Structure formats: structure tokens, C-alpha cells
N, C-alpha and C positions, 0 to 999 in steps of 0.2 A: 504494500500500500504506500502510495506517495504521500508524504506528510509535509504539506506546504503551509506555512503560517500566513495569516492575513498581512502581517507586517512585511514579509518578503514580497508578497504579491503586490501590495501597494507601492513598495519601493521600485519594483520593475515598472509599474505603470507610471510612476513619477519620472523615471528616467526617460521613458518614451515620450511623455507629454512635454517635458522641459528640454529634452534634447541631449543631455549629458549627465554624467555622474555628479559633477560639481553643481549643476543647476538643480538636480534632484535633491542634493544635500541641503542646498540653501532653502528649497521649498519645504523640506521636512524638518529643518532646523537641527540637522545632525552633521557630522563631519563626513567628508568624502570617503575617509577610511571606513566609516560605519556602513556607508552605502556599498562599498566593495565587499565587505564582510558578509552583508546580507545576500548579495548576489551570488557569492561563492557558496554560501550555505544553501541557497535556492537551487543552484545547479547540482550540488551534491545530492539534494533530495530528489530532484527530477532525474538525475543520472545522465544529463546531456546539457550542452550550452543552451541558454535561453535568449542570448543576443550575440551579435557580432560586434566586437569592440573596434568599430570604425567610426568615422564622423561623417554624417550623423549615425548614431547607433541604429541597428536594424534587428528586428526580432526574428528568431528562428520559429519554426512551427510550434515547438514546445513553448517558446516565449509568448506567442500569440495566445495560446490556450491559457497561460497564466494571467495575461493582461485581461482577457475576457472574464476570468474568474474574479479579478480585482474589481472590474467595473460592475459585475453582477453583485458582488459583495456590497458595494456602495448602495445599490438600489435596495437590496434586501435589508441592509442596516437602516435605511430610511423608513422602510415599512415597519421594522421592529420598533423604532423609536416612536413612530406614530401610534402603534398599538399599545406600547407600555406607558406612554405619557401623552394621551390624546388631548389633554388640556394645555400642553405646552406648544408654543409656536415653533415649528420645525423648518419653515421655509418651503419653497416649492422644489420638488424633485427635478433634477436636470436630466434631460434625455437628448442624445444625439442620434439623428436619423439620416439616412441616405435616400434621397428621392431624385428620380430623373426629372429633367427640366419640363418635359411635356406633361407628366402627371402633376407636377407642382403648378404648372400654368393652367391646367384645365379642370382638375377635379379634386386633387388631394388636399388642398388648403381648406376646403370646406370641412373635412374631417378633422384636421389638425386644429382648426379654430374651435371646434366643439370641446377640445381637451385643454385649451390654452389657459383657462382660468386657474387651473390648479397645478400646471406643469410648465417648466421652462424648457423650451425647445431650441436646439441648434440643428438647423437643416443644412446638410451638405448636398450640393448638386453633383450628381454623377450619372453617366449613362447607365441605363438599366442593365446593360450587358457587363458592366464593370464595377457595379456597386458592391459586390460581395468581397472585394479586396479589403475594403474598409471595415466591413462586418467581421471578416475573418481575423483582422489584425486587432480587433477590440476597440477600434476608434469610434464605432457606432453600435447602438443597441439593436437597431432594426434597419431594414432596407427594403425598398421596393425594387424588385429585380425581375429579369426575364428568365431566371434559372429556377427550375422547380426543385431540384435536389438540394436539400439543406446542407449548409456548410457544417463542419463539426461543432457540436454544442448548440446548434440552432434548430428551430422548427420552421416549417414552411407551410403556408396556406395560399390557395389560389384566390386572387382578387377579381380577375376577369380579363377580358381581351380588349386592347386598344387597337382599333382599326385605323390604318393610315391610308390616305388616298393620294395618288399623284395628281397634283393640280397646278393650274397656271391661269393667267388672265386670258380673256378672249383675244385681246390684241396680241399677246405673246403667241397664242395658238395660231393665229392667222399668219404671223410673221415666220414662225419656225416649222409649223406642221401643216402648211398649206396643202400638201399632197398626202397627208395622213401621218399618224404616229407610227413610224417604222424605225428599224435599227439605224439606217443612214441618217435620218432626221435627228434621232436621239443622240447621235455621235457629235452633232454640231450644235444642238440647242444648249444654252447655258443651264446649269442645274445648281440649285441651292443645297448646300450641305451644312449641317449644324456645326460639326467639328470633325477632326480626322478619325474619331472613333465611330462616327455615324455611318452605318452601312445600309440604312433603309432604302435609299435611292438605288444603290447598287443591287440590293436584293430584287427590286422590281425590274431593273434593267437586265438582270440575268435571265429573265423570262424571254427576252428577245434574243439573247446570245450568251453562251457560256463565257465568252471572253469579249465583252463589249468594249468598243473603243472608248477612250477617255474623253468625255465631253468637257468643255470649259466649266470650271467650278468656282462658285463664290461660297466662302465659309462665313457663316453668320452665327456665332455661338450664344444666342439668347433667344428664348422661345418667342417672345413678342416681336422682336426685330426680325426673326426668321420669317414669320408670317407676313410682316409688313413688306419685307423684301420681295416676297412672291407677289403680294398685292400691287407693288410698284412695278412689276413686270421685269425684275432682274433675272428671273429664271423660273423653272418649274421645280417643285419639290414635294416631298411626302409630308402631309399635315394630318393631325388627328381628326377623324370624322366628327367627333363631338365638339370640335372647335369651329368648324367651318360650315355648319348647317345653314346659317343665314347667308353666307357668301354664295353658297350653291343655289339657294332659293332665289336670290336677287340676280344671279348671273354674274356677280363680281368675279367669281372663280368658276372654273369648270374642270372636270376630270379629263385626263389625257385619253382615257378609253373607258367604255362602259364596264361596270363591275370590276374595274381595276383596283386592287388594294393589296396591302401587306398587313397581316395580323400579328400582333405581339401580345402574347399572354403574360400577364404580370402576376407576381407572387409577393407575399409579405413574409420575409424571413426575419426572425428575431431570436434573441438569446432564449434558450430553452428554460434556463433558470431565470425567470422574469421577476416582475414585481407588480404591485397594484397599479403603479403609474404606467408601466409598459403595457399591461393588459388594457388599461383605459384607452391609451392611444391606439392600440391594435384594433379594438372594437370600433373606435371612431373612424379609423381609416377603412375598415371593412364596410361600414355603413355608407361612407362616401363613395366607395367603389361600385355601388349598385348601378351607377350610370354607365358602367362598362358593359361590354357584351358578355 
């Protein structure tokens, strides 16, 4: 049985948060030597290194598990304090979440607002395909992700499916797709891409060719501005169906082809050893996700 003390786990978490042994020592009001002794004892208990001693320090897989334990311990301790001393003011529980930009822009904030009176939230924006790195490292307690399989120490539940439609303005369509939306035209028409992790446009393009030619690209890494760029006619791009209903009804935007879409199924992954605050946020997000398919 691995015997890890809360003090050792909190020390490792402090090193990661503050970036070095010296900074962790200052935060915990102990000497750097005491920090080193705690980490050596922790590694002896675990039986392997928990971090790489480089600048900045980096966690090993074992270290990630210990940091998750430390963060979970903070949440459980807050629950315990509230239960033992309900009459005492304990402050709001802090939670860090990872949410992709499109979900944050279209539906997720409604759920988070429902829980914001009693919980302090830090929201990190990350693509739904890459958000698990932060969850795995213990930097966040929960994430909206496109991955169903839970990371170690976490649970996963399905939220629903976001449908993305390839859209452009009518003027853009007349200019670039006068003879129809075909592979040759798509190779020349400018395309809007959120950032270099965004492959939604390429997923749809691969339906026309396994190795599509690289079209001119504009990168616009903000959900509101991404949509505005498409509405200004800078290019075509994939936008969430739940965002553009009015644009399609008024004719401000049109799809590149009938029934054309890319579906992304979203999941809520969170630490398995949760807390009352984390459960409250999870329930609120699940309720807000009812707008998804």
C-alpha cells in the first residue's frame, strides 16, 4: 500500500503551481530544504520520480496522480469543514474547469451561472480534443471534452452532440462557388480556422478528398470574432448549429451543401473523488447541455 501524507501531496502541488522548489517554500513558509525532504520522502513512498527536476518542473504520470489527489483533498476538506462547522463562514469553494470556446460561447455559461452564487470558478479555454491534458495533470477538476474514455481517476458522462455546419455568406458563395461546391473550388476558397488545433474544417473537406489541397486560411482564435469573420465574408467555416439559426433563417448565412455537417459528441469528465461543489457544477452543466442533440 502506498502511504502518501497530505503534506507531501500539497507540497508537490505547490511546486507545480508556483513553478519551483524555492517558490513553493516561500508559499508554504518553510525552507527549500524542507521542500526537498518532503519530495524525496514522497518519491520513496511512491517508488518512482514524481517530477523532472528541470525548469520549469514537469510532472511524471505518478506526479500527476499525486497532484490530483492534493486538489481533491482540498475540495473534500472544504466539504468537511462545512459539515463540522456549518455556522462558520468558510468562503466559496474554488473550482477550475476546462471548457472549449464554442461550448462557452453558446450554451455552457448558462449552467455555470446557475452555480456561481456559491462557487468561485476559473475557466480555462481549450479545444475539446485537448482539454484532458489539463485534467490529467491536476490543473482542473473537470473538463468538457470530445473523449469518452475517462482519464485515470476520473469519471465520464455524455453531455450531447454539437453539430457544426459549413457556412458562408451568399456573396462569398457567388464569388467562390459559382459552379458549385467541389474539390477544385474548395482548394481556392479562403477558409476560416479557429487555431492550429482546429480540424473541423479539414474533417469536412476530407469528405471531398482524402488529401485535399491546402486552401488559403485565416486563423481567428475567438468564438465571437470567428463568427463575425465569416459574416464579413472573409471565408467559409464550421459554426455550431445552435449559434446560427437566425442567420440561416434570414439568409445572412447559408450552408455550403444540403445536410452538410460534422458532429462532435461532448463529455463531462471530472475527478472521481469529487465534492459537493463539483457535483453542483456537474449537475448545472448537464442541465444546460439539454440544448445539444
